[in-house]
DRENBA-946012 format. One record per atom (N, C-alpha, C, O): y, x, z. Coordinates in pm, whole numbers, plus 50000, padded with zeros to 5 digits. Atoms other than C-alpha are relative to their C-alpha. Layout:
BEGIN
YXZ ...
This chain:
BEGIN
498794993649874 073821901677856 500755007949916 500435014249815 498994995550037 076951912377809 500075012250120 499535012650230 499984988549864 077951946077997 500734993750106 499984993250203 499355007949909 080561926278223 499144993950133 499134995450255 500955010649894 077941900778345 499335007250042 498645000950122 500944989249891 075911933278497 500465000550136 499674999150229 499394998749913 078601937678742 500314988150072 500484988950193 499765008049908 079251905278836 498704991950074 498664986650185 501305004249949 075691893878867 499695010450132 499575005950246 499974993749864 075321923479108 500554998750095 499894996150195 499385008649886 078011914979326 499234986850048 498934984850166 500555014249932 076381877879325 498665003650082 498505000350200 501634994149967 072761892379388 500125008350169 499675002850269 499734992349907 073771920579653 500824997350096 500865002650207 498674995149874 076791911879818 500785013949976 500755020749874 499224989149999 079021939079907 499405012050064 498935012250178 500484989149947 077981972379936 499895012749970 499105012249875 499554987150047 078662012979881 499384998249874 498314992649856 500595000550137 078372017179511 500265010949938 499625014649840 499924984650044 079752050379461 500225010050072 501375008550113 499404988349906 080212079979662 500525010249916 499885012749814 499184988550048 082622108079554 500715007750078 501715003450136 499114993549911 083802134779733 499534997450158 498504998750225 499865006949820 084812120880091 500014985749996 499884979950104 499725010050039 085272088879928 498914991049988 497854996549957 500965011150048 083192058879880 500584984749942 501484979750009 499765011550065 083602025379650 499094989550030 497914993150030 500885012049990 082031990779717 499844996849850 500625000949765 500185008250133 080561971179408 501334989150001 501474984349888 499185010649960 083241946879500 501285011249955 501595012649836 499234991650071 085771971879459 500595005549879 501705008349834 499894993350142 084801984579149 500334987649893 501144988849801 499425013250019 085131949779042 500984997750012 501424993349906 498335003250010 088741944879145 500505009549942 501505005649881 499254990250081 089721979278989 499494996649837 500394996349754 500245003550131 087781970178655 501044988149988 501874990549900 499345012950050 089611936378641 501715002749987 502504998349903 498474993450042 093101954778704 500055008549897 501205010649858 500164988750097 092031980978438 500204989749850 500614993149739 500225010250163 091591948578169 501084995850024 501534993249912 498645007150007 094971934178278 500885011149949 501815008449872 499144987750038 096561965678213 500355003749857 501435006749806 500284999550143 095151968677868 500344991249988 500554995249873 499795012950079 096081935777777 501554999250031 502244993749945 498724996350044 099511943377873 500655009749913 501755008449860 499564989350088 099731974577688 499864997649855 500335004749766 500115007250147 098611951477378 498505005149944 498275003849824 501765003750038 094621957177349 499594991949987 499624985250089 500175011250078 093501932477163 498065001250026 497725012850045 500824999150006 089661925177184 499305007149877 499625002549767 500544995150128 087601946476934 500655012249989 500115021649930 499214983450000 090441976476987 499285009650059 498735006550165 500734991349928 088852005977076 500925010850077 501945016150033 499614993649859 089552025277423 499415009049994 498305005449955 500584990649944 088412061077497 500505006250124 501625009250165 499444994349908 087692074277782 499125017149986 498105020249925 500174983250009 087532115977841 500145006850102 501315010350115 499504993749891 087232133978165 498485001150051 497464995150015 500934996849902 085022148378413 499484987850077 500094977250088 500895012449897 082432126578643 501164997850082 501925007350099 499305001749920 084642107878875 499954984849999 499764979249891 500305012450006 084482071778999 501064990349894 500874978149888 499195003750058 087312064178765 499434997749800 499994992149706 500434999550149 085222068678425 499014983950015 498914976449918 500595007950022 082892040978574 500744983750025 500384972649986 498775012950030 086042016178652 500375000549861 499914991149795 500145001550145 086942023278309 499414992649927 499984984449856 500715004550066 084022013278175 500254983249978 500514976649877 500375013449979 083691979578312 501474993949950 501474983249888 499105010650042 087541971078253 500305000349856 500944991149805 500005003250175 087441977877868 499044992949951 498994989449833 501005010650070 084621957377835 500444987350006 500544979149914 499075010849977 086381932378030 500694992449923 500504980649893 498894999350093 089271935177817 499704993749845 500434990449751 500475003650125 086931925577562 500155011649862 499985009449742 499774987950126 087691961677368 498905007249977 497865001650013 501254990350026 085241988277276 500175011650059 501135018950037 499744985449943 084552017477489 499585011249884 498655009949804 500404985550064 084562053477320 499995008750093 501075012650137 500224989949912 083132077377551 500375012849919 500155014749800 499984982750076 084102115877482 499715007950077 500085006350193 500414989049903 082692145377621 501055009650019 501575015649925 498464994649972 085592161777775 499915014649959 500985020549950 500294986250049 083952197777656 500415000249860 500725010749804 499694996250160 084692191777305 501495006549981 502535006150046 498664990450078 087192213077107 501124993149988 500774981349980 498855011350025 090572195677065 499984996849824 500394986349774 500785004350179 089462194276670 499304989449992 499524979649921 501105012249967 086692173276778 500724987950032 500784978049958 499525009549946 088452152876980 500784988949932 500764976649940 498935008250049 091352146976755 499104991349855 499524979949837 501125006050071 088602135176476 499594988250023 499694978649946 500595012749944 086992110776685 501134993250012 500924982049965 498795009149936 090652096176808 500154993049862 499964981149838 500105004450133 091092094976450 499664991749897 500364986249812 501085007250046 088202079276327 500084986250058 500134975350001 500385014849949 087892053476551 501314991250052 501274981350125 498805002249972 091572048776575 500264988850156 500464976950181 500145005949845 091552044376958 501874995250066 502935001650066 498595003049980 094502023677090 501015005850120 502235005450140 499634997149874 094322039877429 498945010550064 497735008150051 500864990149960 092772069677589 500224999750155 501334998550206 499914997249866 092102073277937 499365011650030 498155012450012 500734987749952 091662110178077 500335000350179 500344991350263 500074992849910 092182132478356 500985014250013 501455020149916 499084989550048 094262161078460 499515012549966 500165022749940 500574987050053 091752184678377 499595000749863 499115011249821 500245002250167 091222174478008 501744995649944 502024997849826 498635007450076 095202157777953 501275010449922 502255006249860 499914990550095 096242190877802 499825001449887 500625000149795 500854999850104 093802196277584 500024988849891 500084991249770 499755011650049 093992158177494 501344997849944 501374988949859 499095001750050 097582161277419 500105006749852 500635002349751 499784991250127 097102190377171 498994994049887 499214998149773 500995007250066 094102168377007 500894991449928 500854992249805 499185010650057 096742139676941 501115003249889 501684995749810 498734999750119 099252158376735 499285001049853 498225006449822 499884999650099 099752151576397 499494986649966 499944980049872 500125020050013 098172114376430 501324992649976 502384994150037 498865009650042 100362089476268 500614992450105 501784990450136 499695013849903 099712062676536 499315008150136 498095008650152 500694996149895 099352081276876 499304988150131 499984978350161 500315008349897 097032063377173 501215000550113 502155008350124 498974996749851 098952057877500 498975005450059 497775003150043 500804988549919 097872085277738 499724993850148 500724992950219 499915005149880 096592070078053 499225012850085 498295017950022 500634989049911 095452099578360 499884993850082 500694984850104 500795004949875 093462090778648 500695004950128 500914996650216 499424993149913 095122116378882 501325009149985 501355019250055 499144994549989 098392128278795 501084990749984 500824982449897 498975005750016 101912111478832 500244996149841 499845001549738 499335003350207 103552093978487 500995006849983 502005006750054 498844997250054 105482110778309 499465010249889 498275011549858 500394990650134 105802138178002 498764997149903 497745003549878 500755006150082 104482113777770 498344993250070 497594987749990 500875004349983 101562103877995 500364987050135 501344988950206 500065012149907 101192069178240 498965000950107 497805001450064 501124999249875 099152071178574 498964986349995 499384974950013 500745006850022 096302053178525 500264984150096 500354972550057 499645012149892 096982031578876 501224990849995 501334980050053 498865000950000 100432028778773 500044984649874 500804975049857 499925010150117 099262008478464 499534988450061 500114977650048 500915016749979 096461982378636 500924990850041 501714994450128 499565015249952 097861952178702 499694995050145 498474994050161 499984999149851 098301944579107 499214983950003 498704980750110 500205012749960 097211906179038 498514999649882 498624998249760 501214998450105 093331908778884 499704987049994 498954984149901 500195014249965 093241871278995 500604991849867 500274980549832 499545008150152 095171862878653 499655005949887 500385005649787 500944993750144 092751881078401 500034989749885 499424979049884 500025003650115 093651872378065 498744992049937 497674996149982 501135008550058 091181849377887 499625009449883 500505013749807 500134990850141 089201871577613 498994986749962 498284979550031 501385008750070 087131849877357 499155004450018 498935016550017 501954996149997 083271845477407 499875010149890 500225010249772 500504988850108 082101873977256 498234998450007 497644990350079 501745001550046 078051879077138 499425010250080 500175019850097 500394989450024 075791900677258 499685013249934 499435024549977 500184995750106 075431911576938 501195008849965 501065018449889 498824995850032 078931921376926 499815017950088 499225021550190 500084985649920 079701962676966 500835000550128 501934995950160 499154998249831 080381972677328 500225013850005 501005016350097 499674991250005 080422009977239 499725005949879 498765002949810 500254986350129 080872039576957 499825011950090 500625016150174 500204987649919 079272068577096 499815010149920 498685011449872 500264989050084 080012100776893 499325010049999 499515018450087 501014986449972 077392126476825 500335006549867 500835001849765 499874989950101 077422155676620 499384996949889 498334990549898 501085002550157 076112152976252 500205014849900 501125023049900 500454985750082 075172181676027 501105005849864 501045015549789 498964992350103 078342182975803 501115002750058 502135005849997 498714993449940 080612191176070 500994988050103 501694989650202 499095006549910 082142159876178 498974990550073 497804990050035 500865009149936 080752132976429 499804990649944 500534986449854 500415016750064 079042100876350 500114989450122 499394990650221 499865012349915 079932070776547 499194992750022 499364982849950 500915007549983 076882054376683 500394985550040 501144986250137 499715011449971 077372017276718 499214994850119 498044993750081 500945004049867 075722005277063 500694981449978 501864978349960 499725010249928 075751969077120 499864990750150 499374998050236 499765002149845 076031949277455 498255000150020 497665006050111 501875004550011 071811937277366 499865016150004 499405019450113 500574987450028 071331975877264 499995006050166 499005009750229 499834992649829 072661988977638 499214995250077 498475002650142 500255009549910 071581961077818 498335000449998 497765002050105 501204996949991 067861962977688 499455008950038 498465008350110 500494986749924 067571999477743 500384999850145 499385005250192 499765000249869 068801997078098 498714994350093 498014999050183 501155006649886 066451969878224 498915003849965 498275008750057 501334989850050 063361983478008 499915013450096 499015016650174 500364984249910 063932018478167 500114998150115 499695007950177 499855001449851 064662004778516 498234993350030 497734997250135 500835004349972 061261985278492 499035012249971 498375015350070 500544989750026 059522015578322 499595010250114 498565016850127 500044991049918 060342033678606 499704998050177 499675004850279 499845009949878 059972005378854 500905007650122 500445010050234 498794994549972 063382021578962 500094987650155 499974975450153 499775005849819 063922010879393 501355000949991 502075009249935 498495002349922 067041998679532 500535015450087 499925015350194 499454986749935 068582033779680 501245004349892 501684998949791 499134989850051 071002060579594 499545008149885 498315007049888 500084990650083 070742084779309 501105004649945 502094997649924 498984987550043 072752114679183 500444997249843 499684994749750 499355003750122 075402109178900 500445015849984 501425020750040 499144982750010 075712150078778 499905002549841 500455012649798 500095000650102 074802142978419 501604994449927 502274985049969 498405006050038 078282138878210 499994982650004 499134978149928 499695014150041 079242098378234 501134996949919 501474985149924 499574997550138 081412104777947 499175000049931 499355009649856 500875002350109 078712096677739 498874989950041 498874983650147 500665009049977 075782076577688 499474998850137 499754988450197 500075001449870 074302084978030 500844991550129 500374984950221 499005006649903 077282072078228 499234986049982 498504981350069 499985015150045 076722038378070 498454993250046 498284981050057 501285002250002 072782040178138 499804998250155 499154989550212 500234996049829 073112053178521 500464987050059 499824980950144 499095009749911 075722026178615 499474984749954 499634975050029 500465012450036 074101997378403 498354995550104 498034984450148 500975002949940 070722003078581 499934999250142 498924995550203 499574998949879 072632008378918 500104984750036 499634979550137 499495013949974 074051971878865 498734987449995 498814975550025 500615010850044 070771958178754 498795003050154 497924994650178 500804995449873 068851973679091 500844998550129 500294998750239 499285000349880 071621970479328 500105013350088 500295013350210 500084988449973 071462007679355 501805008350016 502755002349966 499014991849961 074442035579470 499975013649906 498905019449891 500414987450029 075362067479276 501145008250066 502305005650096 498884990449956 076702097979400 500025006449912 499135010649839 499944993750158 078572112779158 500795011650087 501375012250195 499434987549997 079472149079097 501145003149876 501074998749761 499584996450115 082022164078910 499815009149901 500305009749788 500764990850038 079992191978849 498905002850044 498694997150152 501364995349957 076522207278893 500005009950117 500545020050071 500324992549918 075902226679205 499214998750115 499514990550202 501205003949966 072732230379363 500194997450168 499194994050231 499854994849840 073742233879728 500234982650016 499494974350068 499675017649991 075632197179685 499244989649978 499384978850036 500915009550000 072802180779547 499225002750092 498964991650139 500884999949914 070472192879795 500324994050102 499454986650147 498955006849902 073002180780062 499904983049986 499504975350073 500105015950022 073332144279880 498704999850006 498624997550127 501175001049952 069472143679889 499574997450098 498594990150106 500334995849821 069322150580278 501054987349988 500364977449963 498905012849930 072272122980341 499954987549952 500214977950024 500245011350046 071622097980105 498404996749971 498144987449895 501615003750001 067532097380127 500164997749873 499904985849855 500415000050139 067682102179725 498685003949990 498185014350032 501144995750074 064472097779559 499734999249893 498524997449876 499894997850126 065132099879205 501555002549962 502564997850017 499004995850090 067572115078968 499935002549882 498795005449848 500684991650158 067712126178595 501175013550017 502145015750089 499144985849955 068932162278528 499545006149863 498595000049814 500524988750101 068302187778236 499535013050081 499825016750195 500784991449990 066042216178211 500935012950122 500455017250227 499774992649944 068682240478324 500624998650149 500885008150223 499725002549829 069782221378677 498905004250059 498885012250153 501054998049920 066342220578743 499235012450003 498235013750073 500234986349978 065912257978674 500645004650113 500185013250188 499364990749899 068932262578909 500074994350108 500994996850187 500655006949857 067422241479184 498845007050073 498615008950192 501184994449990 064382257379147 499895016650044 498885021350097 499414987350006 066052294079155 500894996950109 501335008350124 499314998849887 068212285579462 499695008550088 498975016750031 500304994549902 067812303579805 500524989950114 500194992850229 499505011449923 069482272179979 499154989350010 499384981350101 500635016049985 067062243379931 498885000950119 498264990650144 500815002649879 064892251980234 501004997150118 500454992250217 499135003249893 068152248080471 500154984149984 500774979150078 499855012749988 067992209980364 498514992050012 497374996349993 501155008849999 065762181980411 499814990849864 500254979449871 499855005750088 065002172080044 498394993550001 497874991349891 501475007549981 061352155980155 500144986049916 499234982149843 500235014750067 062622119580023 500415001249861 501064991549821 500044997950143 062812132379656 498464998149990 497605004250053 501435003150112 059692117479442 500045004849891 499075011749857 500024997150105 060912123179128 501335004849920 502435000149946 498724998050071 063302140078874 499604996549857 498514999349808 500084999750138 063822130278529 500615010149916 501725015149938 499314987450058 064272155978280 500024997649859 498904995349813 500245004750138 065222148677899 501515011249912 502105020249973 499054991750091 067842165977639 499685012649968 500465020049909 500404986450038 065962195777605 498515003050033 497954995750115 501514998749959 062362208977629 499865004850136 500715012150186 499994994949857 061272215477966 498725012149987 497775009549914 500814988450042 059212250877977 498894993950126 499344989650232 501255008649922 055742236478158 500035011450117 499635007650227 500184990949837 056002270078427 501284998250058 501435005550156 498995008249904 059442251678552 499454991950048 499434991350171 500635013249936 057562220278580 499205005450144 499365002850263 501254998949865 054792233678801 500945006950093 500605003250205 499404992549905 057312256178999 501064994050061 501654999350155 499125010349961 059612227279046 499194988350100 499584981750196 500875014049961 056932202279128 499215005550156 498844998250247 500864996049896 055162229979381 500925004850129 500555006750245 498734996049900 058612240079554 500384986150076 500524985450198 499155015449964 059952201479592 498954988750040 499224979650118 501245012249953 056572179479623 500554991949946 500444980549992 499795011050054 058312162679371 499844999049816 500115008149738 500334994550148 057352154179008 500945000149945 501954995549997 499164996750112 059152163378704 499374988549873 498334990049809 500075011550089 059242131178480 500575002949864 501664997349850 499534995750106 059872145578130 499874987049889 498884980449859 499905011750094 061602119777863 500295002549847 500105013549794 499534994850135 062852116277506 500784986449981 500264975249986 499285014050100 065722091577365 500945010449923 500945022749927 498614995950061 068952096277145 500704990050026 500524979050077 498485011249989 072242082277125 499564987349939 499704976249991 500215012450109 071012059776831 498944991950062 498504984049978 501225008449918 068222042277075 500924998250119 500344989750186 499225006249879 070862036977368 499315003350143 499294994750231 500414991950065 069152062377466 498865001550015 498495010249936 500945000549928 066032058777628 498534996549883 498424985249833 501105006450093 062562058877391 498635002150090 497764993550101 501345001549936 059832073177611 500175007050121 501125014850136 499324992049895 059622085677948 498725003250047 497964999149959 500805001549882 056692093878229 500584994650092 501804994950111 499655007749900 056592073978503 499195001350127 498145007650115 500844994749901 055222076178842 498514994650024 497894996650129 501265006049972 051932057078774 499085005149889 497885002449887 500924992950091 050692076678484 500145016449995 501175023149987 500064985850010 049652110878476 500905005749914 501075001549799 499554991650080 051832137878376 499445008249920 498545015349963 500424990650108 051212156278067 500965012049969 501975009149904 498914994550044 053082187178030 499935003849905 498825007149864 499805001850102 054572191077736 500394989249917 501164989249821 499365013350066 054822156177650 501404994850055 501944998950158 498885013549972 057692130677673 499754985350041 500584976150043 500135011849972 055722103777780 499654985449919 499394984549799 500155012150104 055262069577662 500904989149974 501784986550056 498925007950036 057132044977507 500354986550115 499494978950159 499455009849884 059402021377766 499404987749936 498854986749826 500195014050089 058881984777717 500854994549925 502044994349955 498905003550087 060411971177458 500145006249846 500775001949750 500004987150062 059851999877254 498815003049886 497755006349937 501034990950051 057652011276932 500535012049967 501705015549952 499954987850094 057002042276794 498934998749909 497934991949931 500934996150053 055272052876522 500345015649944 501495020049940 499564987350094 054772088976327 499624998549881 498714990749853 500255007650145 054782087375971 500315013249921 501125021749959 499564990850080 054712110375682 500935001149909 501764992749944 499035001350106 056972114875396 500044989649936 501054986349874 500375013550133 055752085075201 500124990450118 499704979050095 499715010949850 056602066775581 499074992450024 499324981750080 501405003649957 052832059275611 499625008350162 499565019950202 500854996149834 051442061075984 499225010149973 498665009549864 501104988449992 049362092476035 498914995450124 499154985050186 500675003949905 046642090476279 500535009550106 501355018450083 499634992649901 046912103976624 500035015250015 498965019549970 500404985849990 047272142876690 500525003949873 500415016249872 499264995750088 049142146476343 501485000350005 502114991950070 498714996649981 052402158376309 500964993449889 500754998249778 498935007850072 055302135576129 500974997250066 501034999950186 499055004649953 058422120776162 500104988650112 499584977550095 499985013349906 059162099076471 500674989749954 501594994149885 499385008850044 060442066176384 499914987650153 499054988650240 499535004149890 061672041376646 500474985149978 501374982649897 499545014950006 061922000776699 500254994850106 499815001350200 499425006349886 063351978876951 501374996450010 502395001349962 498315006749991 066111956077064 501475011450032 502645007950016 499384991249937 067741989977205 500815007649889 501905012649913 500104992050135 067882006076844 501674995049943 501954983149933 498555001550073 071932009876682 499754990749915 498574987249904 499645011050111 072911983876417 500415011749918 499805010549812 500054990650083 074112017576247 501445011250016 502065010450122 498724992949962 077162042376233 501304993149987 501244983349914 498555005350058 081002032476210 500295005649897 500305017749874 499365000050148 082192028975889 499265014349925 499955023849887 501124993150045 079442049875761 498774993949920 497664998649947 501035002650022 077272032175572 498965006749891 498104999749838 500764990750061 075582059875378 498915004350112 497705004450088 500784995149927 074202072275672 499054990350097 498024992150163 500665015949917 073292037775832 498714999849930 497695000650000 500635003050103 071262033475518 498955010150018 497855005450043 500944991549942 069362066975587 499344999050103 498135001250101 501014999149874 068382063075934 499394987550046 498604986550140 500955016149971 067292024475930 499554998049896 500244999449794 501015002850102 064642016075719 499044989450067 498314992550162 500455007449983 063281982875737 499814998350151 498654997150192 500145001849919 064141978976073 499555013250153 499565012750276 500294988849951 063102012576182 500775009650037 501235014749935 499224988750031 065162040476315 499235012449970 498265016150037 500814986750006 064192074076148 500385010550047 500925018249967 499264989949949 065142099976421 500265014349916 501295021049923 499874985050045 064512131776223 499285010150067 499415021950035 500604990549893 062272146876508 498804996349940 498444985849886 501374999750051 058992156976423 499085001450135 499385008650230 500174998549884 056462149976664 498514993449960 498104989949849 501355003350038 052902139576727 499694991750124 500304993450229 500235009949846 051032109276986 498555003050001 497835000449905 501244997549986 047952119777099 499214984450042 499824973750047 501025012049985 044872093777181 500594988750120 500494976750094 499775007949930 046242078577490 501554994550000 502104987350083 498675007250026 049682072477330 501025007650064 502125002250069 498724993549970 051852097877473 500375011649918 499675020749874 499154991950107 054442115177273 500495015450016 501185020250106 499304985949984 054992152077175 501105002949906 500824998249796 499054996250060 057992163677022 500155011149957 500715019950022 500274986250037 057352190476812 501375009649940 501585021149979 498374993350049 060872202476642 500694986349989 500314975449944 498395008949975 064392184376716 500775001149872 501335011849849 499215003250095 066042173076410 500555014049870 501585017149810 500204987650112 065102203876178 500765012450111 500125019350190 499584984149984 067302232476291 501364997650134 502355004650152 498915002649931 069192212176587 499665007750102 498455008650125 500054988949872 069812238676907 500574987550114 501364978150113 499885015449841 069682216277259 500625012850142 499845016750230 499334992049918 071972240177478 500124994950155 500974986150170 499525009149861 072092228877853 500044987350003 500814981450078 500135016450026 071242194177756 500994992949903 501224980949886 499075006150090 073782194077499 499715003349859 499245014549836 500485001850186 073212187677077 501125010549972 502285007950006 499444991650108 074592218076882 499795000249879 498594997249879 500524995950098 074212224076530 500615007049956 501845008249957 499514982850046 074272255776378 500694998249880 501335008149842 499075001950137 075942241576047 501265005050063 501725016350047 498655002149941 079072234676243 500435017650052 501595021650048 499724984849937 078892274276394 499925008449836 500745016949801 499904992350146 078042286676021 500814999849937 501175009649871 498775003950099 080802268375861 501255009950050 501845016249963 499414994049957 083062285776094 499885016949967 500715024449915 500154984850033 081672320176071 500274999249849 501395002449808 499664997850153 081472318175694 501754999949972 502205006549878 498805000950039 085232310075706 500905015549997 501835019449926 499554984849955 085812347275862 500195006749901 499185008849834 499854991550104 087582369275604 499535013050028 500095020449947 501364992949994 084932396475719 498524997950017 497635005750049 501565004749981 081902376875726 499904993149857 500614984149814 500785002750118 079922374075400 499014987150024 499224976249969 500505012249998 077352351275512 499214997850171 498795008050225 500375001249869 076072337275873 498514988350004 498474979249921 500925006949961 072912319875986 499864997750126 499415007950179 500325003349897 072642304176305 498834992150067 498794980250038 500915002049931 069542299276530 500294994950155 501364995950214 500224999949863 068332288276877 498875004550081 497744999650079 501354990049899 066182310477117 499784993850104 500624988950179 500365004749816 064152299477418 500585005150090 500525017450083 499394995449899 066082304277720 499674991750106 499764979450106 500825010149875 064422295278071 501234993650080 501104982950141 498985010349918 067912285978231 500654990549886 500854979049926 499545009950004 069392269277977 499564991749884 500254983049830 500885007350072 066532258077746 500095008749842 499155013549778 500414992250135 067812274677416 501345008550000 502235000550028 498944997050046 070632295977355 500365004049877 499495006449794 499764997850139 072522303277063 500385012549989 501145017850070 499874992250070 072262332876821 500664998649837 500214990849754 499134997850130 074582340176512 499285013649924 499285024549981 500544991350095 072822360976229 501255004449916 501614994349857 499154994350073 075702380976040 500255010349906 500265021749952 500144991050102 076072398675696 501205001250008 501844991050037 498464995450013 079482416075671 500175000749880 499255002749801 499404998550147 081472416675369 500025017549989 500125024350091 499924984550009 081482454675237 501315005450044 502425001150012 499074991149901 083462478575453 500944989950121 502024991850178 499165005349877 084072450375698 499835009350168 498915016950195 500264996349882 084462460876048 500124989950146 500184991950267 499855010549869 084722432776265 498445001150071 497335003450022 501484997549934 082302432776591 499494989750075 500174979550079 500545011149928 080072411676808 501364992950087 501684981150077 499125007649912 082912405877057 501084994249935 501494984850003 498865003550095 085812398076788 499234987249966 499844977750014 500595008950076 083482372976622 499624991550133 499534980450081 500455006049917 082452357076941 501074993950061 501074982250098 498655011149962 086182350777058 500924992649876 501794984049889 499925009750120 086772339176709 499254987249982 499714978649906 500425013849982 084402310476778 500504992250124 500624980150143 499485005849870 085642306777104 501224993749984 501474985650074 499075003349993 089162299276954 500144986849922 501144979949903 500125013050086 087912271476748 498954990350053 499014979449995 501225007049967 084672255576928 500015001050138 500265011750193 500795000549858 083602244277279 499245006150027 498145006449974 500724987049907 082582271677511 498004997049978 497075004749955 501395001050020 079282251177492 498955004749853 497745006749843 500604999550114 078912256977116 499935013649933 499335016249828 499554983950033 079942294377085 498525009650041 497955008950150 500924991449992 077162320677029 499985007350098 501005013750122 500074987349890 075882342077327 499805011649929 499695022049994 500444985150086 075172368977068 500394997949825 500474987549760 499654999450143 076092379976714 499115013349957 499235023950020 501154992050031 073272399976541 500535004549879 500874994449817 499474995950155 074592418576198 498675003549956 497795008650027 500924994950099 072262423775918 500125000749902 500864992049856 499994998250126 071802436375591 500204988649901 501064987549814 500415016150092 070702401175430 499234993050119 498794996950227 501115011049907 068872370875573 499054999349931 499195004549821 501175004650044 065572359875485 499674990249917 499874979549974 499535012650045 065162335675210 498734997849906 498195007649856 501405000250105 061972319574986 500685002149874 501615009349838 500174995750166 061712317574639 501244994249977 502155001549939 498675010350060 064492288974573 501475006150046 502565002650000 498364998749902 067342307574832 500344995250121 501354995950191 499735007149856 066642289475110 499685007950112 498575013350120 500214993249921 067222305675415 498704999950131 498574989250190 500975002949952 064212312075628 500035000850194 499725009250279 499704998049864 065022302775955 498985002750108 499305007950214 501554994849903 061262307276131 500375013850015 500595019850120 500184985650010 061492340476005 501185004050066 500855011850155 498754997949949 065072345076120 499885002050150 500305012250205 500095002349838 064312335576491 499145011649999 499625021950048 501164992049929 061022355576512 501005014449979 500685022250069 499164987950068 063622386176363 500675005450132 500515015950195 498785000949880 066242380776633 499125002550117 499465011450195 500574998249900 063532377376875 499465017050065 499565022350176 499874989649954 062412410276825 501515013550009 501345024650060 498854992049987 065902428876810 500474994550129 501245002750179 499685002349868 066542410177150 499595008050102 500195012150202 501034992449891 063532428077306 500375009949972 499865016750062 499914982550029 064672463977174 501214998650032 501755009249998 498714996249924 068062458777335 500395005350102 501605006350124 
């Protein structure tokens, strides 16, 4: 099934109902379809052809969902871009995918204009919430007012690329994960089946301009559900929405769960409808899980996924026992194995690399055959994550992609920061690690060796990082050292470095 068919079937099966709640407005599924058709027609008038790439980069708002459906109805490929990225990262993505159009908002428009500087062929810039002018066109001005005359699009296959999702790579440049219609549909329908998702309202507070936005909208189309959209996380607004819309379940990251648990305002709202909260993207401290369940009388169901699997691989659900520290069992249609360095499956309880297969696994990376061959071997996706499976089939992630830091639910690769710091004129060497943090999951700490005679300070290096990186990738702390710990072949021992940093922090 193709993505556009999900909304068509939703309207046919459930009739018109409120589909999106946003601030004081609501939009029905029928209105969503009308807006999507108008966007598709408008894109065609801009010269967008099937297979062309159209990027979406803005904070959460209904237009993200309208745009996804409009793009897929035009036959183009959706390119979600996190609005928190630095302009240099956005520049790389736009140049790499050769986006023909970008749909954005006032929040990100100026950063986007800077990101487009230096491109030979600049895409058309559409903005959702400001008037046309200054090199930008209002999205609604672009939309055709006659969706009944939607241009015919050649029949596509469910094997065709629907989305290119860029994810940070250890080389410093993002990699474009190809996701087909089949990948996304199979993951949505199997996730809904795994969770026995009931029709009702859920909360959309995680970034919609990422794979999560595709998942939540697709699951809602399938189940006839509604989405309460928030542009940013606010515990009080979430409590209010749970009470008003009788929300039974929604997805979050540990930092959000921590904020809800710590909030003094929860008791002012009736949150008794809440049955469970899905947690992913970062390890969930067991104390946080227990505290949340005790306070809200709702389960926290931890799961695991990655962009290359569109994205859900394993999760707890309402019917199985919650095992703290585990990320649950495979969703329907998914197979997992734990293998050793020879790609041989290891017995239950042993640690090895997690590999995954199923209809939701990516066919590869956009224009990157080398990386595609590295991660896809004999039909199995090699995740690079180390884990183990217990005797009941529950998965435990032991370490995430070697040195990957997951801060507040977002992936941060240390090498990107290390390369930047190593380029500073007063820095001799730098190593970056993540340290456990109750609120954010992990925080970023850089250990820096200065050049002889250098006088650079912690504040100046943090500001230097902020000048070139998104805020969520900027180190919280810089610790200066005489040297970095290494093994016999010169490799930096990051485990020892973390231990040393933990000691330095405790003595501060």
